[in-house]
N, C-alpha and C positions, 0 to 999 in steps of 0.2 A: 637781526640789526648788526651791520659790521663794525669791526673796532675802528676802522678809518673813519666812518662817520660819527662815532662817539668822539674821537680826537678832534674833528672838526668843529663840533658842538662846543667842546671845551675851549677850544681856541677862540670861538666867537664870544663866548661868555667872558674870558679874560680880556678880549678886545674891547668889549662894551664897557666892562667895569674900568678900565684904563681911560676910557674916553670921557668919564664923568667928572666935571670941574666945579660943579656946585655941591658944596657940602650937604646941603639938606637933601638933594636927591640920592646921593650916596648913602646917606644914613638910612633913609626910608626903604631903598630897593636892595641893600646889601643882603637881607636875608632871602630875597627871591634868588638872587645869584648863587647864593650859598647852597640853597636847595637844589637848584639845577645842577651845580657841580657835584653835589653828593649823589644825585641820582645817576649822573654819568658815570662817575667812579665806580658806583656799585654795579651798573651794567657792564662797564668794562671788566671788572673782576670776574663776573660771571661768565663773560665771553672768554676770558683768559683760562679760567678753570674748564670750561667746555672744551676749549681747543686742546688743552693739556690732556685731558681725559681721552679725547678722541685719538690723539697721537699716541698716547701710551697703549690704549687697547689696540690699536692698529699695528703697532710695533710687536706687541706680545703675540697677536694673531699670526703675523707673518713669520715671526721667529719659530713659533710652534709648528706652523705648516712646514717650514723648511726642514726644521729637525726632524719631525715625523717622517718626511719623505726621504732624507738622507738615511734614516735608520732602517726604512724598508729597502732601498735601492743598495744599501751595503751589505745586506744579508747575502750569503752564499748557500742556499739550501741545496742538498743533493738528492732528497727524496721526492717523489712525484707530487705528492699532497702538498708539501711546503712549497715546492718550486711553482706549482700552479696557483697557489694562494698568492704567492709574491707577484706572478704575472698578472693576476686579477687586480691586485692592489695597485700594482705599477701602472696598469691601464688607467685606473681611475686618477691617478696621480697626473699621468699625461693629459688626460682629458680636463682636468682642472688647472693646468699649468697657466692657461691664458688668464683665468681669473685671479691666480696667485700673483702674476706680474703686474696686472691692473691694480690689485690691493697695494703692492709695494710702491707703484708710482703714486698712488693716493697718499700713502705714508709719507713719502718724500715731500710732497706738497704740504702737508699738514705740518711737518718738521720745520720746513722753511718759514711758514707763518708763524709757528711758535717761537723760532729763533729771533725773529724781527720783533714781535710783540712781547714775548716773555723769555728773554735770554736766560734767566736763572731756571726756569723750568726746562728749557731745551738743554742746558748743560747737564741737568740730573738725569736726562734719558739718552744722551748722546752715545753712552757705551752700547746700550741695546740697540740703538739706531745703526751704529756702525757694524754691530753683529750681523745685521740683515745682509749686508753686502758680502761680508765674509762667508756666511752661510749659502748665499746664493752662488757664489764661486765653488764651493764645496758641492753643492747640489749638482751643478754642470758637470763636475768631475765624476760624481757618483752615477749620474745619468748615463755618460759614456762608459764607465766601467760596467754598469749592469747591462748594457747592451751586448758588450763583448762576452760577458758571463753567460747571458741568456742564448747567445748564438753558438757558444761552446756546449752548454748543457742540454740544448733542445733535442740533439739526436739521442743522447743518453736517456732522457726523460721519455722520449717517444718509444724507446725501446722497452722501457720499464712498463708504460702503458700497453703496449702490444703483448708483453709477456703475461700481464695481469689478464688481459681479455682472453688470451690463450688459456689460461688457467680456468677462467669461468667456462669456457668452452668444454674443457676436459671434465669439470665438475658436472655439467649439464649431460655429458655423454654418460658419466658414471650413473647419474640420476635415471636418465632413460633406461639404462639397464636394470636398475633396481625397481622401476616401475613396471617394467615387462615382467620381471619376475615376480612381482607381488601380484599382478593381475592374472597371470597364466596358471590355469588349474586344468591340467590335462587329465588327471586320474578321475575316472568316472566314480570311484569308490568313495572320494572325498566329499563328505556332506557337512556343510557348515549350518548350524541351526541356532546355537546359542549367542547370546550377546557378547560373551568373552571371545568366541571364536571370530566375530566380525571385528571386534576391537583390535585383535591381534593383526588384521589387515589395515584398520584404519588409522591406528596409532602411528605406524611408521610413515603413513602419508602425512601426518600432521607435522613429524620432523622434517620430511621432504618439503613441505610447503614453507616452513620456516627458513630452510635452506635456499630455496628458490627466491623467497623475497629478499634475503641478504644478498644474493647474486644480482638480483634485478637492481637493488639499491645501489650496490658497488659499481655495477655496470653504467648506471645512469651518471654516476659521479665521474668515471673515467671517460665517458663520452664528452662530458663537460670540460674535462681536462683538455680532450683532443680539440674541442672548439676554442678553448683559450689559447692553446698553442698554434692555432691555425691549421691544423692537419686534418685529413679526411676521417670522419667519424666511422668506425668499424664496428657494425652491429654483432651481437652475439646471436647468430642464427638458431642455434640449438636451444637458446633461452625460451623462445616462444614455442618451439617444438615441445620442449620438456613442459612448459606451462599447460599446453593444450592436452598432452598426454595425462599430466596429473588430474586435470578436470575430468578427463574420460574416466580415469581409473577410479577417482573419488566418487564419481556419479554410479558407477557400477557397484561398489560395495556399499554405498549409501542406500541405494534402491534396493539391493538384496537384504540389507539389515532391516530397513524400515518395513519391507513386505513381509519378512519372516515374523516380525513382532506383531503386525497388524493381522497376519493370518493366524497366528497363535491365538490372538485374543478374540478373533471371530469364532474360533473353535472351541475355546475354553469358557467364555461367558454364557450366561443363560440364554437359551435360544429366543424365547419369547419376549425377552426384554429388549432385544436389538432390533434396530431399524434396518431390515435386509435391503430396503431400496436404497437406503444411504450406503449400505456395505457394497452394494452392486456398483454404485457410482464411484466409491473409492477404488474399487478393483479396476473399473474401466480407467481411471486416472494413473493408477500404477502402470497399467498396460501401456497406455499412451507414452508415459516417461520411459518405459522399458524399450519401446519400439524406436523411440528418439535417440536412444544412446547407442552409438556406433562403436562396439567393442572390436578392436582390430586384432586381438589376440585371442587365443583358445581359453575360454573360461567356461567350463561345463557347469559350474554353479550358476552363473548368470543366465546361460542358455536354458538350464533347467527350470529356474525361476520364470523365465519368459514364457516357456512352454507351460508351466504350472499355472500362470495367470490366464492363458487362453482356455485351460480346461476348467479352472475354477470359475471363470466367468460363466461358461455354459451351464455349469452345475447351479449357479446362483439363480437362475431363472426359477427353478423349483424352490429354492429357498425362499425367494421373494413371495411365492405363491402360498408357501407354508407360514410365512410370516404375516400374512394378510389377516385383517380383523375378522374376516367371515370364517376363518377356521377355528371352530369351537372345540371344547374338550371331548365331544362325541367324535369328531373327526380324528383327533389324535388317538383315541382309542382304537379306532379302526386302523390307523397306520401302525401303531404299536403291534397290533395283532399280525399285520402283514410282515413286520420286521422280526417278529418273534422275540420281543423284548419288553420288559416291565419297567418303564420309566416314569419318573415323577413329572407330570405335566408342567409344573412350576419350576423346576430346576434343572431340567435335561439341556444338554449343550449339543452343539453341532458334532463335536467330536464323538459323543455318544452314538449319535445317528450314523456317523461314519463306520464306528466299530460294528454296528448292525448292518453294514452294507446298504445304506440307504439308496445309494445311486443305482444299485442293481435292481430295484424294485420301481424304477421311475414311472413306468407305464401305469401300473397299479396306483400309484400315489397320486399321479396326476388326475386319474379317474375320480379319486375322492376330492381333490382340490377343484376340479372342474364342477362336479356336483355342489360342492360347498359355495362356490361363486355363484352358480346359477340359482341356488335357493336363497342366497343373499340378495341377488338382484330381484328374484321373485318377491321376496319379503318387502323389499324396498318398493316395488310397484303396487303391492297390495296395500301397503300403508298409505301410498301417495292416493290411491283410488278412494280409500276411506276418508283421508282428509279432504278430498275434493267434494264427496258427497256430504260430509259433514257441514261444509261451508256453503253448500247449494241452497238457494232460497226458492220456495214454492210461491209464485207471484198470484195474489188474489186481487181482482179489481175492486173498484168501488161499487160495483153492482153485485158484489159478493159472489163473483164467479171466477172460476180458474181460468188463466189465460191459455187456451188451447194450443197456440203457437208455441208457447213456453213449454207446455206438456208434452208436445209432439217431440220437440227438441231434446227433453228429459228422456222420453222413451227411447229415442234414437241412440243417446249416449249410453243408456243402461244396456241396450243391445250390443254396442260395441265393447263395453266393459265385460259383459257376460262372455262374449267371444274370447276376449283376451285371458279371462280367469280360466276358461276351459283349456285354452292353450297352455297356460302356466301349469295346469294341473298335470299336464302330460309330461312335463319336463322336470317337475320336482321329485326329488327322492326322499325327502324328509317327511315322515308320516304326520307330525304336528302341523307342519306347514301346509300339507294336503288337506287336513282336516279344517284348517283355517281357510283355505280356498273354497273348500266344499260349503261351509258355513256362509261365506261371503256370497257365493254363488246362489245359495237358497234366499239369502237376504236380497239380492238383486232381483229374482224372481218374485219375491214377496212385494217388493217395491213396485215392479211393473204391474202385476195383478191389481195391486191397490189402486194405482193411478188409473188404470183401464176401467176399473170399476166406478171409481169416482167420477171419471168423465162421463161414463155411461148414466150414472145416477144424475149427474148434473143435467144431461141432455133430457132425461125424462122429467125432472122437476120443471125445466124451462118449458116443455111442452104443456105439462098439467098446468103450469102457472098461467099460461096464455088462455088455456081452455076455461079454467075456474074464474078468470076475471070477466067472462061474458055474463051479463045479467040474467040472460034466460036459462043458462046453464045453472046459476047460483039458485034459481027458483024452481027449477024442475028436479034437481038432485040435491036437496038440501042437506041430507045426511052425509052424503059423499063430500060436499064442499066443506062441511065442518071438519071431517077427518083430514082432508087435504090441507086445510089452513093449520091444524095442529102440526102435521107433519112439515109443512112449510116453514113455520116458526122454529121447529127444532133444526131444520136444515140451514136456515139463515144464522141461527145461533152458533151453529157449528163453523160456517163459513166465517163469521165474525172471529171467531177464535183462530181460525187458519190465517185470517188476515193480520192479526196481532202478531202471531209467532212467527210466520213466514217460513219456518225451517222445519 
């Protein structure tokens, strides 16, 4: 609601009140006019207060912005960081200048309205209002002076930036030399094994990494300065070279340390509790890592470890066989006898096997592991055959007869199993397993003989049953018929039992 509209309404109220000539109307409607005038005055006071607040805040905002801008523009920094920070801030000031001028115009309009409607309030803030124009003039002078200063200082600051970047390049060159010295090991007699030995190589790398990070951070900052000043960005070429070499050197010493520790644990821990298949996979992973690292300098330790990985990976084929579940204490007794050592089966380690020159007896030991594996496979096949026959059912028909087709299939399967058992007996080297195969072979023969005899007896019974069912035969050979019927009842009772059990 505008103040002019409130004044118009107030004028209409006074005009209406003045036009009343009848006392009775004036007496009864006076309170209505009074209420309208009170509301108009209340709204006018609120509007005046709002206009006053708006003008005061606008003046304060413009004065503060101008003072802050003048403070920044009047600074005369001589160092790179401070100068570039001023340039960054000044650029923001110049970008916001259009908005500042628009705010000043809005404040001028608000002050004019306040001066017309609230002269007393306008007189209270006229000092701050006039300060805007004084500061605006000062701002223009500071702006021009700052342009001259920046033009004068730009070559000096650019030279400071170039010197700093050159210093970074020198640091990177020194770091490259330090990294080369760190990773170069030409003496074949040098042999690093312990954790402390590797830390003497890795700890300096941590310090170099900290320095490289600092250089990188500073270089980014100075590149930002170059962008602020509008000059060509000069990259520190050696920085990326140094970072790449640091990664290479760090990878070299890290894999050397990790492999030495892993290799030592494989040799020191109990042999039979380790998963040598897992150890083999771990060694392959180390070898892949080692092959992927391109060490550009002469490092006898790294090359030696890479060669060691190839050799150890080949040796692990035998270790995997020795760590298999089919290697029993009896096999270890044979191995220890070959090695000429008396070791505890539960506590011996790969190091102890190495000390007994395990790898020089590879052929003999592989013969033991081969037969152990064959015996294990043989035992598995034997148990599978036994389980298969334990679950096999002997089918008996409702006529209390064996199904001849089923019996023929069973006999054929028994023949196949017998051939397989005889083949397994030729490859096994374990006496107890050989005896188990012999027993199973005898059992197969017994089952075959039993089934064949059973089928033969069933055929005889079927023939006699048909004969003794004839009436003339029953009359002519009564005594034989009685004997057959007794045997027939026993046969049927047995077959009923077979039909119930089926196995």
